[in-house]
C-alpha positions in Angstrom: -273.9 38.7 -54.2 -272.7 35.3 -53.2 -270.5 35.0 -50.1 -266.9 33.9 -50.7 -265.1 31.8 -48.2 -261.5 33.1 -48.8 -259.6 36.3 -48.9 -260.0 36.7 -52.7 -262.4 35.4 -55.3 -259.6 33.5 -57.0 -258.7 31.7 -53.7 -262.4 31.0 -53.2 -262.6 29.4 -56.6 -259.4 27.4 -56.0 -260.8 26.1 -52.7 -264.1 25.1 -54.3 -262.4 23.4 -57.2 -260.1 21.5 -54.8 -263.1 20.4 -52.6 -265.0 19.2 -55.7 -261.9 17.3 -57.0 -261.2 15.8 -53.6 -264.8 14.6 -53.3 -264.7 13.1 -56.8 -261.5 11.3 -56.1 -262.8 9.9 -52.8 -265.9 8.6 -54.6 -263.8 7.2 -57.5 -261.4 5.4 -55.1 -264.1 4.1 -52.7 -267.0 3.4 -55.0 -265.8 3.4 -58.6 -266.5 5.6 -61.5 -270.2 4.9 -61.6 -270.5 6.7 -58.2 -269.0 9.9 -59.6 -271.9 12.1 -60.6 -272.3 15.9 -60.1 -275.0 15.2 -57.5 -272.9 12.7 -55.4 -269.8 14.9 -55.7 -271.8 17.9 -54.5 -273.1 15.9 -51.6 -269.7 14.8 -50.5 -268.2 18.3 -51.0 -271.1 20.0 -49.2 -272.0 22.1 -52.2 -275.0 22.6 -54.4 -275.0 20.5 -57.6 -275.0 23.7 -59.7 -271.6 24.6 -58.1 -270.1 21.4 -59.4 -271.3 22.2 -62.9 -269.7 25.7 -62.6 -266.3 24.0 -62.4 -266.8 20.7 -64.4 -269.4 20.8 -67.1 -270.1 17.0 -67.3 -269.6 13.8 -65.4 -266.9 12.9 -68.0 -265.0 16.1 -67.2 -265.3 15.4 -63.5 -264.0 11.8 -63.8 -261.3 12.9 -66.2 -260.0 15.6 -63.8 -260.1 13.1 -60.9 -258.1 10.5 -62.9 -255.6 13.1 -64.0 -255.1 14.2 -60.4 -254.6 10.6 -59.4 -251.9 10.2 -62.2 -250.1 13.3 -60.9 -250.1 12.1 -57.3 -248.9 8.6 -58.3 -246.2 10.1 -60.5 -245.0 12.4 -57.8 -244.8 9.5 -55.3 -242.9 7.3 -57.8 -240.4 10.0 -58.8 -239.7 10.9 -55.1 -239.1 7.2 -54.3 -236.8 6.8 -57.3 -234.8 9.9 -56.4 -233.9 8.3 -53.1 -232.5 5.1 -54.7 -228.8 5.0 -55.4 -228.5 2.0 -57.8 -230.3 1.0 -61.0 -231.8 -2.1 -59.1 -232.8 0.3 -56.3 -234.6 2.6 -58.8 -236.5 -0.3 -60.2 -237.6 -1.7 -56.9 -238.5 1.9 -55.8 -240.8 2.2 -58.8 -242.4 -1.1 -58.1 -242.8 -0.4 -54.4 -244.2 3.1 -54.9 -246.6 2.0 -57.6 -247.8 -0.9 -55.6 -248.3 1.4 -52.6 -250.4 3.8 -54.7 -252.4 0.9 -56.1 -253.1 -0.6 -52.7 -254.3 2.8 -51.5 -256.7 2.9 -54.4 -254.7 5.5 -56.3 -253.7 3.3 -59.3 -254.9 5.5 -62.1 -255.6 2.8 -64.7 -257.9 1.0 -62.1 -259.8 4.3 -61.5 -261.0 4.6 -65.1 -261.2 0.9 -66.1 -264.6 0.3 -67.8 -265.5 4.0 -68.0 -266.4 5.5 -71.3 -264.6 8.8 -71.5 -264.8 11.4 -74.2 -262.1 11.3 -76.9 -260.2 14.3 -75.5 -260.0 12.6 -72.1 -258.7 9.4 -73.8 -255.9 11.3 -75.5 -254.9 13.0 -72.3 -255.0 9.6 -70.4 -252.6 8.1 -73.0 -250.2 11.0 -72.4 -250.5 10.6 -68.6 -250.0 6.9 -68.8 -246.9 7.4 -70.9 -245.6 9.9 -68.2 -246.2 7.4 -65.4 -244.5 4.6 -67.4 -241.5 6.6 -68.4 -239.6 6.3 -65.0 -240.1 2.5 -65.2 -238.8 2.4 -68.8 -235.7 4.4 -67.6 -235.2 2.0 -64.7 -235.5 -1.0 -67.0 -233.0 0.5 -69.5 -230.6 1.2 -66.7 -230.8 -2.5 -65.7 -230.0 -3.6 -69.2 -233.5 -4.9 -70.0 -234.3 -5.5 -73.6 -237.9 -4.9 -74.9 -238.4 -2.4 -72.0 -241.8 -1.4 -73.3 -243.2 -4.9 -73.3 -241.6 -5.7 -70.0 -243.0 -2.5 -68.4 -246.5 -3.4 -69.5 -246.1 -6.8 -67.8 -244.8 -5.2 -64.6 -247.7 -2.8 -64.5 -250.0 -5.8 -64.7 -248.2 -7.5 -61.8 -248.6 -4.3 -59.7 -252.3 -4.2 -60.4 -252.7 -7.9 -59.6 -250.8 -7.4 -56.3 -253.0 -4.5 -55.3 -256.1 -6.7 -56.0 -254.6 -9.4 -53.7 -254.3 -6.9 -50.9 -257.9 -5.7 -51.5 -259.0 -9.3 -51.2 -257.4 -9.7 -47.8 -253.8 -10.7 -48.2 -251.1 -9.0 -46.1 -249.7 -5.9 -47.8 -246.2 -6.8 -46.6 -246.4 -10.4 -48.0 -247.8 -9.1 -51.4 -245.1 -6.4 -51.6 -242.4 -8.9 -51.1 -244.0 -11.3 -53.6 -244.3 -8.6 -56.3 -240.8 -7.4 -55.7 -239.3 -10.9 -55.9 -241.4 -11.8 -59.0 -240.3 -8.7 -60.9 -236.6 -9.0 -59.9 -236.5 -12.8 -60.7 -238.2 -12.3 -64.0 -235.5 -9.9 -65.0 -232.6 -12.0 -63.6 -231.9 -9.3 -60.9 -232.3 -11.3 -57.8 
């Protein structure tokens, strides 16, 4: 009988699943989607490759779960930042700042799966997650009286991704953060 590393079998499985997911997210963030394989994830997690397959039946499922967790973490950070803001302009800048912070840390979900061929069911789920992550931005844009909020939100998300790329290429995070914030506010006439 295999040895469990927790008080209960359920806790053991939860710990294993968490370790596998964390390992996959680390590889995804640091090395890109091509680095996320059951063998590499098992190596990072300190488990046998067969253990990874026990929880995630394919590389696509592993990447999909990693990206979904990245979305959840990004959304939680954005929502927490926006709750602290007291004005419509503040909620918008909180969204921009929190999203840029996540992207600079390598937790920008759309960057994580860019160029990866995912199964159709993962693509459907990613569309739902993307909509959930964009919803707070749409709300902030509506609050600020922005017309065509959907189109503008897409442009803002692109600016955030570009800002994160500038930081990865060596620019100061503080300088880029200020630049992105000024650009977004000026483009909306909210200086």
